N, C-alpha and C positions, 0 to 999 in steps of 0.2 A: 222144784219142791211142789207138795200139793196145794193145790189153789193159787197158785203164783200163774197170772195170765201171760202165754207164750203166744208168737206167731206161728209157730209151728203146730202142727196135728200131733207129732208124737216127740215132745221134748225130753221125756224120759231115755230115748234111746240113746241120748248122748250122756256119756258120763267119765270124763278125761280131766287128767291130771296133766297140766303143763309146767314144764322145766323151762324156764326162759334165763337165758345167760344176760348177766346185767351189769356189765362192766366194760363190754367192747362195743363192736361193730359202729354205726354211724351215731351210736349215744355217747360215744367217747369225747365229743364236742371238740374233735380237730378238724376246723374248716376256717375258712377266710372270706371274706367278702368281695364279691365281684368289683373289679376296679381299682383292689388295694395293693399296694407293693407287693406284700408276701404273696398274694395270689397270682399276680402277674410270674413272681419268680418260680413259684413250685410250678406252675403252669410251663414256663419255659423249661424247666429241668426235666418235667414229664415227656413233652414234645421232643426232648433230646436224648432222651433214654429210650433204648429199642422195648417194644412192647407189643403185644399182639391186636391192642384197639386203634382206635383213629386219633389221628392229632384233632387236637384242641385248635380249632380257626379263630373263634372270636377272644383271642387273649384278654383285651380290655375289659369285656363286659360279660366276663364267666367267674361265678363264684366255685369254689374247689373245696371240697372235703376228703377226709380219709377214713377208710373203713378196716381198722384192724380187727382181723380175727385169729387168735393164736391157738397154739396145740394146747397149751396149758390151761387157757381158758375153756375150751371146748372139751375137753377131756375131763375136765372137772365137772362139768355140768352132766356130760354124759352120762359117767359115773355114778352121779347121784341119783340121776333118772334110773338107771337100772337096778341099783341098790333099794330103791324105792320100790321097784317093780317086782323085785325078786321077794321083799319083806311083806308085801303087801299080796302077793299071790297073784298078781296080774298078768296077762297074757302075753303082751307085747310093750315095746319102746319104738318108736316111730321117730326117725330123724327127719326133720322137716327144714329143706333148704332150698337155694334157687341155684346149685351147682351146676346146672344146664348152661348158665349164662355167666355166672361169678365164680370161675372153675378155681381161682387159687385162694378165694376165701370161704365163698359158701361150700363150695365142692371139696375145699379140704376139711371142714367140719363135716361133713357127711364119712368122708373117709378115715378121720380119727376117730369117728365113732364106731365103725366097724374094726378098726385096730385094736381099739380098747376094749370092746366085746370079743374078739380073738384072744387077746393076749390075757386078759383079766379075769374074763367071764366064759371061758371056753367049755366048762363043764355044764355051765348054767344057761347058755343062750344057743340060740338057733339064728343063723343069718340068712336073710334073704325074704323079699316081698312076696315071693310065693310060698315061702316054708310053712307048712303045717304045723300047728300047735302040739307040743309034744307035755305030759304031764311033769310038772316040776321045773321046765323050762321057760324060758322067757325068748318070743321071737323078736330081733333087731330087724327093722327094716327101715326104708325110708322112702318122701314121698317130695316131690317138688311143691315149693310154695303154693302156687295158685291152685294146682290140682288139690292140695289140703283142704283148702276152703269147700270145693265141691265134693270131696270125701266126706267132711263133717256133715252136710248136707244129706247127701244120697245114702250113706254107710256108717253112719256115727259109732254103731255099736262094734265096729271093728278095730277101734282105737281107744286104748285104756292112759296111753301114758305117751306126751308128746315131750321130746327134747330138742329145741330150737336155738335160734342166734336171737340176739337183741330185738331186734326190727320184727321179725317174724312172729316173735312171740307176743310184742305188743298188738299187732294185728290180728291174731288168732285169738288171744285170750278175751280180746271185746267181741269178735264174730261169736265165738262159743257161749259168751254171755247172753248175746243177743237172741241164741235160740233157747233159752231157758228161763228167759223172762227180764233180763236185762242186767247192766253193770252193778246195780246194787245188792243184787241178790249172790254175788261174787265175792270171794275172799282170795286173799294171797298171804305168803308168807317170805320174809326177806331173811336169807340165812348166811352167815358168813362162816368159810371154812374152819381158819384157824381158832374161833373162841366157842363154836356152836351154838352161838347165841341165836335166836330166831325172834321177829317181831313179827306179830300179826296186824294185817293193815287192810282196808279195801284196794281193789284194784285201781278204780279210777279216782283221779284228782276232783273231779266234780262231786263226789259220792263223798269225799271224807267228812265233810262235815255232820254226814247220818250214822256214821261210824264209833264207836266208842271201844277204844283199845286199852289194854294195860302195857305198863313200861316193857315188863317182860312177858309177852303173850305167849310165847312158846309156840307149838306145833297147833294146827287148826286139825278138826277132825276130818278125818281121811276117808274116802269112798261113801260121805253121808249124803253130798250134794251133787249136782252136774255141773261140769266145767266151773267148779268153784274155786280151785288154788292154782296159781301160780306161783312157783317156788321161783325166787330169784338169788344167785348168787352175788352179794355185795362185798366188797372191800372195807366199807366202814360201818358202825354200827350208829344205828338213829335211834332216839327217844320221842314216840310220838307224844302227842297231847290228848289227853283223854278229851272225847267231844262228844257230844249226841244233841241231835236236834229234833229228834222223831220219837213218838211215845210208844210204837210198835216196835218191839224188838222180839226176836228170837236169839235164845243162848247157846252156844254151840261149846262142847266140850272139847278139849285136846287130850285125845286118847293115844297118839302113836307114841313113837321109840322115844321121842324127844319129850322135854320137860310139861308136866301138865299146867293147863291153865283153863280159864273160862274168858271166852270173849263174846261178849252181847253184839251182835249185829242184828241193826235195825232194817227193817225193811219197809220202807215208805212209800208204798204203792199209792200213787195219786191219779194215775190215767190207767184207761184201758188200753190195752195193745191189740194191734189190728187182728182182725177174726183169720183162724188158720185156713189156707187155702187147698 
């Protein structure tokens, strides 16, 4: 936003929409504390099952968690990202993953994304990291998660829509927000597929007292700000409480293909950002 301090020399180069899956990954909450009978039982089962990794040695003092990544959840999220890019005339959708290490979870997310584009959007997409943009078509490409952080700093203008898993999306949305002035200037929409309802709210928990949202907030304005929306597919509907503690507000109108609404977004900038280097 004009006048918002940023640690970057050219924050305006970053203009990205992040589609973050919001039902799976390590956020599913399937885990057991170290030393518990359940953790021990799970670890013993894992050690006894053939797999490509190392056996867990310290069974008595190791916590364990499960990372579910499904084809259904992945394709649901990626499909929405591609449809959004096509509707908004954006050049690319980037699948961000850690598939070089987590081959059967995040690697599968990448594979399912390319399969989906090939099957459902064949005439509208071009696949490959080196693919050249073509009029009326969206480039589908992928980037390893850690490399993506560097890409967004060095070449942010090459990315317009990101589709990624839950944990990656959490990291990336905060990192992108930092480049354009901080978390309180970003916004998100939580959307469920079965009803189409969408609720707008701020991304960070710590910023929630500074944002006022309506019960049926609808979509947030698209392509208006930088790194400003993280779409999350959720299985249940939430009704946020309208709250605000700041006097300075900027109103953003919802104008895309979903329900219209107006969402006041306070921006309580109280401290100066570091100088750009």
